[in-house]
C-alpha positions as CSV (number, residue, x, y, z in Angstrom):
1,M,90.1,29.9,4.3
2,D,86.6,31.5,4.8
3,T,85.3,32.4,1.3
4,I,82.7,35.1,1.2
5,L,79.8,33.8,-0.8
6,S,77.4,36.8,-0.8
7,K,77.2,40.6,-0.2
8,P,74.4,43.2,0.2
9,D,73.1,44.9,-2.9
10,G,70.4,47.3,-1.9
11,D,67.5,45.4,-0.5
12,K,68.9,42.2,-2.1
13,L,71.8,39.9,-1.6
14,E,74.3,39.2,-4.5
15,C,75.5,35.6,-4.8
16,L,79.3,35.5,-5.4
17,L,79.7,31.8,-6.0
18,C,79.6,31.8,-9.8
19,P,79.8,34.4,-12.5
20,H,76.0,34.8,-12.8
21,L,76.2,37.0,-9.7
22,C,72.5,36.5,-9.1
23,K,70.9,39.4,-7.1
24,L,68.2,37.8,-4.9
25,A,65.4,39.3,-3.0
26,K,64.5,37.6,0.3
27,G,63.0,34.1,-0.3
28,K,64.3,33.9,-3.9
29,S,66.7,31.4,-5.3
30,G,69.4,31.8,-8.0
31,I,69.7,30.4,-11.5
32,C,71.1,27.2,-10.0
33,G,67.9,26.6,-8.0
34,V,69.7,25.7,-4.8
35,R,71.1,28.9,-3.4
36,K,68.4,31.0,-1.6
37,N,68.3,34.4,0.1
38,T,67.2,33.5,3.6
39,G,67.2,37.1,4.8
40,D,70.6,37.5,6.3
41,R,72.6,35.3,3.9
42,I,72.4,33.2,0.8
43,G,72.1,29.6,2.0
44,L,72.4,26.2,0.4
45,T,69.0,24.5,0.3
46,T,70.4,21.0,-0.7
47,Y,73.1,20.6,2.0
48,G,73.4,16.8,2.3
49,V,70.6,16.1,-0.2
50,I,71.9,13.2,-2.4
51,S,70.5,12.4,-5.8
52,G,73.0,9.7,-6.7
53,F,75.5,7.5,-4.8
54,A,77.7,4.8,-6.4
55,L,81.1,3.3,-6.4
56,D,82.3,4.0,-9.9
57,P,85.5,3.2,-11.9
58,I,87.6,6.3,-11.9
59,E,87.6,6.1,-15.7
60,K,83.8,6.9,-15.6
61,K,84.4,10.5,-14.4
62,P,86.2,10.4,-16.9
63,L,89.7,10.5,-15.4
64,Y,92.2,8.3,-17.2
65,H,95.4,9.6,-15.6
66,Y,94.4,9.7,-12.0
67,F,95.0,6.4,-10.2
68,P,93.9,4.5,-13.3
69,G,92.1,1.2,-12.6
70,S,90.9,2.3,-9.2
71,S,87.4,3.0,-8.0
72,I,85.9,6.1,-6.4
73,L,82.7,6.7,-4.4
74,S,80.7,9.2,-6.4
75,I,77.9,11.4,-5.1
76,G,75.7,14.2,-6.5
77,S,72.8,16.3,-5.6
78,Y,70.4,18.6,-7.7
79,G,70.6,21.8,-9.7
80,C,73.0,23.4,-12.1
81,N,74.2,27.0,-12.9
82,M,73.9,26.2,-16.7
83,R,70.8,25.4,-18.8
84,C,72.2,23.2,-21.5
85,D,69.3,21.9,-23.7
86,F,71.2,18.7,-24.4
87,C,72.0,17.9,-20.8
88,Q,72.7,14.2,-20.3
89,N,71.7,14.4,-16.6
90,Y,68.8,16.8,-16.9
91,H,66.6,14.9,-14.5
92,I,68.8,16.0,-11.6
93,S,70.6,19.1,-13.0
94,Q,67.4,20.8,-14.1
95,N,65.4,19.6,-11.1
96,V,65.4,20.7,-7.5
97,P,62.8,18.6,-5.6
98,G,61.7,19.3,-2.0
99,N,63.6,17.6,0.8
100,S,61.9,14.2,0.9
101,S,64.6,12.3,2.9
102,E,66.9,13.0,5.8
103,P,70.0,14.8,4.5
104,A,73.3,13.0,4.8
105,T,76.0,14.4,7.1
106,P,79.7,14.7,6.1
107,G,80.5,12.1,8.7
108,E,78.1,9.6,7.2
109,I,79.7,10.1,3.8
110,L,83.2,9.6,5.3
111,K,82.1,6.2,6.7
112,H,80.9,5.1,3.2
113,V,84.3,6.3,1.7
114,E,86.2,4.2,4.3
115,K,84.1,1.1,3.8
116,A,84.1,1.1,-0.1
117,R,86.4,-1.5,-1.7
118,N,89.4,-0.4,-3.8
119,N,88.3,3.2,-3.2
120,I,90.6,6.2,-3.6
121,G,88.1,8.7,-2.1
122,I,85.1,10.8,-3.1
123,A,84.0,12.3,-6.4
124,F,81.4,15.1,-6.6
125,T,79.6,14.6,-9.9
126,Y,76.3,13.8,-11.6
127,N,74.9,17.3,-11.2
128,E,77.0,20.5,-10.9
129,P,79.1,20.3,-7.7
130,V,80.2,23.9,-7.8
131,I,76.9,25.1,-6.5
132,W,77.0,22.5,-3.6
133,F,79.9,24.5,-2.0
134,E,79.3,24.1,1.7
135,F,78.7,20.4,1.5
136,V,81.6,19.7,-0.8
137,R,83.8,21.8,1.5
138,D,82.8,19.9,4.7
139,V,82.9,16.5,3.1
140,S,86.3,17.2,1.4
141,R,87.9,18.3,4.6
142,L,87.0,15.1,6.4
143,V,87.9,12.8,3.5
144,K,91.3,14.4,3.0
145,E,92.0,14.3,6.8
146,A,91.4,10.6,6.6
147,G,94.0,10.2,3.9
148,F,91.7,9.8,0.8
149,H,91.5,11.8,-2.4
150,T,88.9,14.2,-3.8
151,V,87.6,14.7,-7.3
152,M,85.2,17.2,-8.9
153,V,83.5,16.8,-12.3
154,S,82.3,20.3,-13.2
155,N,81.4,22.8,-15.9
156,G,84.0,25.1,-14.4
157,Y,81.6,28.0,-14.1
158,V,82.7,29.3,-10.8
159,S,84.1,32.7,-9.5
160,A,87.8,33.0,-8.7
161,D,87.6,33.2,-4.9
162,P,85.5,30.1,-4.4
163,L,87.6,28.3,-6.9
164,K,90.7,29.2,-4.9
165,E,89.2,27.4,-1.9
166,Y,88.2,24.4,-4.1
167,L,91.8,24.2,-5.2
168,T,92.8,23.5,-1.5
169,L,90.0,20.9,-1.2
170,I,89.9,19.0,-4.5
171,D,92.8,16.9,-5.8
172,A,91.6,16.2,-9.3
173,F,89.2,18.0,-11.7
174,N,87.5,17.0,-14.9
175,I,86.2,20.2,-16.5
176,D,83.6,20.1,-19.3
177,L,84.7,22.6,-21.9
178,K,81.4,22.6,-23.8
179,A,82.5,24.5,-26.9
180,F,84.9,27.2,-28.0
181,S,82.3,29.8,-28.9
182,E,80.9,32.6,-26.7
183,D,77.7,32.5,-28.9
184,F,77.3,28.7,-28.0
185,Y,77.7,29.4,-24.3
186,R,75.3,32.3,-24.3
187,K,72.6,30.7,-26.4
188,I,72.9,27.0,-25.3
189,T,74.1,27.1,-21.7
190,G,73.0,30.5,-20.5
191,A,76.5,31.2,-19.3
192,S,79.8,32.6,-20.7
193,L,82.9,30.9,-22.1
194,E,85.6,33.2,-20.6
195,P,85.0,32.4,-16.9
196,V,85.4,28.7,-17.8
197,K,88.6,29.3,-19.6
198,E,89.9,31.3,-16.5
199,S,88.9,28.4,-14.2
200,L,90.9,26.0,-16.4
201,R,93.9,28.3,-16.3
202,M,93.7,28.6,-12.5
203,I,93.5,24.8,-12.0
204,A,96.4,24.2,-14.4
205,K,98.5,26.8,-12.7
206,A,97.8,25.5,-9.3
207,G,99.0,22.1,-10.3
208,N,95.9,20.1,-9.3
209,H,95.3,17.1,-11.6
210,L,93.3,18.3,-14.6
211,E,91.5,16.5,-17.4
212,V,89.2,18.2,-19.9
213,T,86.1,16.8,-21.7
214,T,84.1,18.1,-24.7
215,L,80.8,16.6,-25.6
216,L,80.3,16.8,-29.4
217,V,76.8,17.8,-30.3
218,P,76.1,17.6,-34.1
219,G,75.6,21.0,-35.6
220,L,76.5,23.0,-32.5
221,N,80.1,22.6,-31.6
222,D,81.5,20.2,-34.2
223,S,82.9,22.4,-36.9
224,K,86.5,21.6,-37.9
225,N,87.7,25.2,-37.2
226,E,86.2,25.3,-33.7
227,M,87.5,21.9,-32.9
228,E,91.0,22.9,-33.9
229,E,90.9,26.2,-32.0
230,L,89.7,24.5,-28.9
231,V,92.5,21.9,-28.7
232,K,95.1,24.5,-29.7
233,W,94.0,26.6,-26.8
234,V,94.0,23.6,-24.4
235,S,97.6,22.8,-25.5
236,G,98.9,26.3,-25.4
237,E,97.2,27.5,-22.2
238,L,96.9,24.3,-20.1
239,G,99.7,22.1,-21.5
240,R,99.9,19.4,-24.2
241,S,100.0,16.7,-21.5
242,V,96.5,17.5,-20.2
243,P,94.4,14.4,-21.0
244,F,91.5,15.4,-23.3
245,H,88.3,13.4,-23.7
246,I,86.0,13.6,-26.7
247,S,82.6,12.4,-25.6
248,R,79.7,11.2,-27.9
249,Y,76.4,12.9,-27.5
250,F,73.1,11.0,-27.5
251,P,69.7,12.7,-27.9
252,M,68.6,13.9,-24.5
253,H,66.4,16.5,-22.8
254,K,65.2,19.1,-25.3
255,R,67.5,18.2,-28.2
256,K,66.5,15.5,-30.7
257,E,69.4,15.3,-33.2
258,G,70.9,11.9,-33.7
259,A,73.9,10.8,-31.8
260,T,77.3,12.1,-32.8
261,P,78.5,10.2,-35.9
262,N,81.6,8.1,-35.4
263,E,83.4,9.8,-38.2
264,T,82.9,13.2,-36.4
265,L,84.4,11.8,-33.2
266,M,87.4,10.3,-35.1
267,R,87.9,13.5,-37.1
268,F,88.2,15.5,-33.8
269,Y,90.4,12.7,-32.4
270,E,92.9,13.1,-35.2
271,I,92.9,16.9,-34.9
272,A,93.4,16.8,-31.2
273,K,96.3,14.3,-31.4
274,K,98.3,16.9,-33.4
275,Y,98.3,19.2,-30.3
276,L,97.8,17.0,-27.3
277,D,99.7,13.9,-25.9
278,Y,96.7,12.1,-24.5
279,V,93.4,12.1,-26.4
280,Y,90.5,9.7,-25.7
281,V,87.1,9.0,-27.2
282,G,84.3,8.2,-24.8
283,N,80.7,7.2,-24.6
284,V,81.2,4.8,-27.5
285,M,80.7,1.0,-28.0
286,T,84.1,0.4,-29.6
287,D,87.6,0.4,-28.0
288,S,88.9,3.0,-30.5
289,G,90.6,5.9,-28.9
290,Q,90.7,4.4,-25.4
291,D,94.3,3.3,-25.0
292,T,97.2,5.3,-23.6
293,H,100.5,5.4,-25.6
294,C,103.8,7.0,-24.5
295,P,104.1,10.3,-26.4
296,E,107.8,9.8,-26.6
297,C,108.3,6.3,-27.9
298,R,104.7,5.5,-28.8
299,R,104.8,2.3,-26.8
300,L,101.4,1.0,-25.6
301,I,101.1,1.8,-21.9
302,T,97.5,1.0,-21.0
303,E,94.8,-1.0,-22.7
304,R,91.1,-0.1,-22.0
305,S,88.0,-1.9,-22.9
306,G,84.9,-0.3,-21.4
307,Y,86.0,0.2,-17.8
308,K,88.4,-2.7,-17.8
309,V,92.0,-1.4,-17.5
310,V,95.1,-3.4,-18.2
311,H,98.6,-1.8,-17.7
312,V,100.9,-3.3,-20.3
313,N,104.2,-1.4,-20.3
314,T,104.4,0.7,-17.2
315,T,106.5,0.7,-14.1
316,D,105.2,2.9,-11.2
317,G,103.4,5.1,-13.8
318,N,106.5,5.4,-16.1
319,C,106.9,4.1,-19.6
320,A,108.7,0.8,-19.4
321,G,110.5,1.6,-22.6
322,C,111.9,5.1,-22.4
323,G,111.1,5.9,-18.8
324,K,108.8,8.9,-19.4
325,K,106.4,9.7,-16.6
326,I,102.9,8.9,-17.8
327,Y,100.9,8.7,-14.6
328,K,101.9,10.9,-11.7
329,D,99.1,9.5,-9.5
330,F,99.4,5.7,-10.0
331,T,99.1,3.8,-6.8
332,F,96.9,4.3,-3.7
333,S,97.0,3.3,-0.1
334,S,94.4,4.5,2.4
335,S,96.6,3.5,5.4
């Protein structure tokens, strides 16, 4: 697949990677800060430029139903195609420094993947990986050919054709559904809600592993009505078995409100459990809302404390009581 990422628009080039469809004069960069009109094409200025590199628990992505208890090599770069004023990683997402170090090659990344202990593959995360298209594509091809798995943690703001290629490259997604309000997306993120919803539909329809996260920001996206509409849509459009993560906000970047109150998190948790089989609360100091239970017989399947994972009642990813499949992706071998 050879995805077309730009087209002429008068004396400019139009970037086709995300729904912003930035029209760029020669030498200019798009909203993301990393895609630039070089004269004959729109090129990626951060190919191989790494901002973060770590072997993380898969639960940190967060992915709770994708090889739970394993680790994944996680990398990120710079830039983002949204402008959230509460961004928890603003120092890299809202920053595109000059190339101060030698860019990494896909082959070098593969070597790190192969050497990492208890590692299932590679996760593109930390900043927005959608805009890192060429590097994600090249690394993913090598990693998958070597028998490992690929993960993307994204805001889901991507055009349909590039997403179709990502669906052939990426095994598991966690998509940040930031709110269920077009007004929120327009004012707070500088983007739109509908393209994110369409991305989620496409991922779910394709059958790639999907989990969804919503960061609750006090006064912005935490009304009871919006909460309920959001999880009803996830259940109806994506399926009630899609794992859903409610994440606690802490003051960051330009927004100074206090952290999300625990009672707000637990209110959303109780609402979400009415419509979804697997609901989790993250970025908190307690273990509440962390465990996995069988949606059929309510048996405890997996206990979690921080990033410590203990499987209690599961056999090969199935409930040991009633036999229901809980984890499709449960064991991993790199051989």
